[in-house]
N, C-alpha and C positions, 0 to 999 in steps of 0.2 A: 046638494046631496038630498034627495028626498027621505022621506020617511021609512019606506022599506029599507034603503040604502043604509040610513042610520042604524036601524035594528040589525040588519045583518052584519055591519061592522061592529056593533055592541057584542053580538054573540061571537064573533071571529076574535074579538080581543079577550073576552074572557077565556075562550078556548087557548088562546096563545099563552095567556098567563097559567092555567093548568099545566100545559106542555113546560113553559119554564120550571116551573115547580118539580115536575116529574124529573127534569134534567137535571134541577139541583140535587135531588137525592141520588139519582143514578151516578153522576159526576162524583160526588162526594164518597159514596159509599163503594164505589170501585178505584178511588184514589186517583182521578184522572183531574189531577189540579189544574192544569191550563184551561180545560173545558170548564170547571167549575169556577175559575177566576171570570172568564170570559161571560158568565151569566149575569155579571155585574157591569155596571158602565164604567167607564174609564177611571172615574174618580168615585166610584161607589165604594162602600165600606160595610162590613160586618163587625157585629159588637156583640160580646156576651156579658152580660150583667153578672157581676159578682154574688155568688149565693153559695152559702155553706162553704165546700172545699173547693168551688170554682172560682179562679180569681178572674177580676176584670180584664177584658182584653177588648182592643178594637184595632182592625187592621184595614187600611184603605188603598185602594188602586190595585191593579191586576198584578204587579209584583208582589206586594204584601200579600195579597190574597193567595196566590199559587203558592208563594212560601209556607204560609200558613198550613195549607192543605197538605203540601208535601211533607211538613213536619209531623203532624198529626197521624198521616198514613204509615209512617215509619214505626209508629207503636202501637195504633190503635186500626181496630177495622168493626165494623158494624154494619146496622141495617137501619134506616129510618123507615118508621110507620107514621104517614101523615094524614091529619084529616084534611078535607077539602076545605078551602080557604073562604073566610069570609070576606068577600071582596067588595070594594067601593069603587067606583070607576067615575073618573074625571076629566074626560078627554084624551089627552095624551099622558095622563098620569092615572094612578091607580094606587090604592093601599089595601094591605090584607092583615089579618090575624090567623095564624094557622097555629093548631095544636099539633104536638108532635110526641113520639117516643123513639129514642135512639137506644136500640139494644147494641152493647158492644162488647168487645174484648180488647184488654190492654196487655200489653207484652212488657214488662219492664225490664231494665237493663239488666237487673240480676236474675234474669231468666224466669221468675215467677210470673204467672199469668193469673189476671184480675177479670172478671167478668161482672157485667152488670146492666142496668138501664137508666136513662135519664128522660123524664118527662119535663114538658113545659110548653111554651109558646114562642112563635117568632111574630114580631111586628114588621112587616116589609113594606118599603115604596118602591113602585115600579116607574119607569118612564118608558115611553115610546120612543126608539131611536132608529136611524137609518136601517140597521140590522134586525129591527123588531124589539119587542119588550125586553127590557133588561130590569135587574134589581138596582135601584140606587143605594137603598141601605135596608138592612136586616139586622135588627135588635133580636137576640136570643135570650129570654128569660127562663132558666130551669126551675121547676117548681119540686122537682125530687129527683133524687139519686139513688138507686140501691146497687150496691157492691158487694163481691164475694170474693 
């Protein structure tokens, strides 16, 4: 691969990861659990660091990821507002830090509705697979949550 081909591939890789991040928000926000899970590698995982009222959580593999998204979609709906990722590319692997805000509505079993927003950052590792770039791991660290 010559220099121009390497540069073109680097640009294509960055754009593919940006598309992957857009697909993440769309799949989650629309409750498309299978699509969301398949954005991860087969052994990929999503982790939420415990902060405030939010407990620690880690789900691994497509089945657990899909189940988690389905569970959340039964009570929550919302929209992701994500900043562009700070990407570091390393051949067939990459990593990022992404700041986000998630504005949400939660429907409780007793009929009450809670609105709020959560902000924080994701630390994500990506790998190139035969199907394209996928997330191997994503760690969510909430910095604030406002609810009413």
